[in-house]
N, C-alpha and C positions, 0 to 999 in steps of 0.2 A: 281556770277559763271554764265557764258554765257550759250547758250543752245548747242553749241559742243566743249567747253570747256572740258579737263579732269583733275581729280584731280590727281596731280604726284606721280609716285609710289614710293614707297619707297623701297631701295635699299635692297637687301636680300644678307645677307654673314654670314660666319662662323665667330663668333669673337674670339674663340680658335686659328683658323687658321691665323687670322688677326694678334692678339699678337703673334705668332709664327715667322711670316713674320717680325714684327718689331724688335723683339731679333735676326733672323738672319740677318736684315738689320745693327743692332747694330755692331754685332759681327764681320761682312766684315767689318766696318768701324772701329773698333779697330785693326783689323790684316794690315791694309792700313796705319792709320796715328796715328803718336805717342802721341798724346795728345788729342786722341779722346774722353774721356768724357769731353771735357771741349766744345764742340761743341752738339748743338742740331740739330736732324735729318727729312728730310721729303723727301718722295719718289715723283720724278717727272718725267714726259717724255717731249721727243722732237720730231717731227715729221720732214720729208722731204719729198718733194713729186718730182718725175722725170716725166715729159711727155716726150714720143717720138713719133715723129711722123713717120708712116712707110708705106711701100709702099703698104700694103693691110689693117692694123691696126695700128691703134694709142693706144698705151698704156701710162698707169697712174700708177706708182708705187710708194707705199708709204712706207716708213722706218720708225720704231718707236724704238727711243732709249729710256733707262730706266737708271735714275741715283738715287743714293743715294745723296743727297743734304745737305750737314753739315753747318751749320751757326753757327757765335760765334759773340755775343753783344759785347764784351769786345773791341775788334779791328776790325768789321765790317768786317768779312772776311768770304768767303765762300769757300767750296771746292766739287768738283765733282768727283763722283765715279762711272765709267759706270756698270752695272750690265745686266745679262741676265733674263730673265722671271722666272726662277728656282732658283733664288739666290745662284747660285752654281760657276759660272764664274765671276771674275771682274777684271778692270782694274787698274793702280795706281790713286791716287788721283790728279785732277789738280786742281789747284787756279785759280779762278777768278780774273784779275787785277784789284782790286777794285780803281786803280787809274783812269783808263779808263773809268769808269762807270759814265755817267753824268745826267741819267735819270732812274726812277724805277716808274712803272706802273701798273695797275692791271684789269683785266677784270672780273667781276663777275661771268658774265652770263654763261663765260666757262670756268672760274677758270685757267687762265692763267695769270702768273706774267711774266714781263719783265724789264732786266736790259738794257741798252742801253749804247753803248759806243760811246765815241765821235767820228766826221767824220772822223779824220785821222787812226783812229785804224786799219781799215784791214776787220773790220766783223762788222755787224750792232748791236750785242748783243746776250744775252742768251732769251729764252722763255720757261718756266718752266709751263706745265700743270701740276699741282696740284691738280687734282679730284679725286674722290673715285672709285674705282671698287667691285664690287659683285661676285659673285659666277659664273654667266654665262657671265664674260666678255669675249671678244676675243682678243682684243688688248694688255691687259697690264697683270699686276700680279692679277690675281684672290683674292678676300677676301682681301682686301686692303683698307680700311677705316682710312682715319686720319684727324677728324674734327678738334682737338685738338693743333694737330701740324699745321695745315694750319693756324689757327689764330692766333698760337704763331709765325709763318713765315711771315704773314701779318702784324703783330706788328713790329716785327725785318724791316721789308721793309719800315716802316711806319715812325721808327728810322733813315733810310739810307737817306730816302727823305729828312727829317729836315735836316740831314748834309749836303746835297748837296744842299737844298736851302741855307743854311748859308754860302756854299762857294759860293754861286753866280751862281748856274746851276737853270734855269728855269723848273719846272716840270707841267707836264701836271695835268689835275685835276685828284684825286684820287676818286674812287670809291670803296664801299667795301661790 
């Protein structure tokens, strides 16, 4: 430990509230997907940034999207349901085209998982922020800690990587 290094602070969150939100996410997933119990769930966010150069002021706008990501090992399928921060409204389920996915990677420092599509697909891929949030979070769903869910999702992604390697797709180095 160096002279100016700080010990990382532990995340402060309400465990009962965390469990209530996980149960609410499962309830939303059951309302939307027919065979919902065959999927495991994790909360993920995606962000987009837009920079506009103005006459007087330049503005940078960041938008946060919240998703319930359901994944199933048996057929390597992934579904996404967009939700609001209060877990009151949600969209229909959207399936990720797994035939278009050619690469899977993970950045542990910022807890981002990437599913990259092949070049002719039209979009780059999906980027999931799968970090935890405490009671004082500003940008996400407060009190949502999902350490076990994240580890299981990363195990699923490793299995998906091995399937992609067997299919002949070159993978980046995997860090966990």
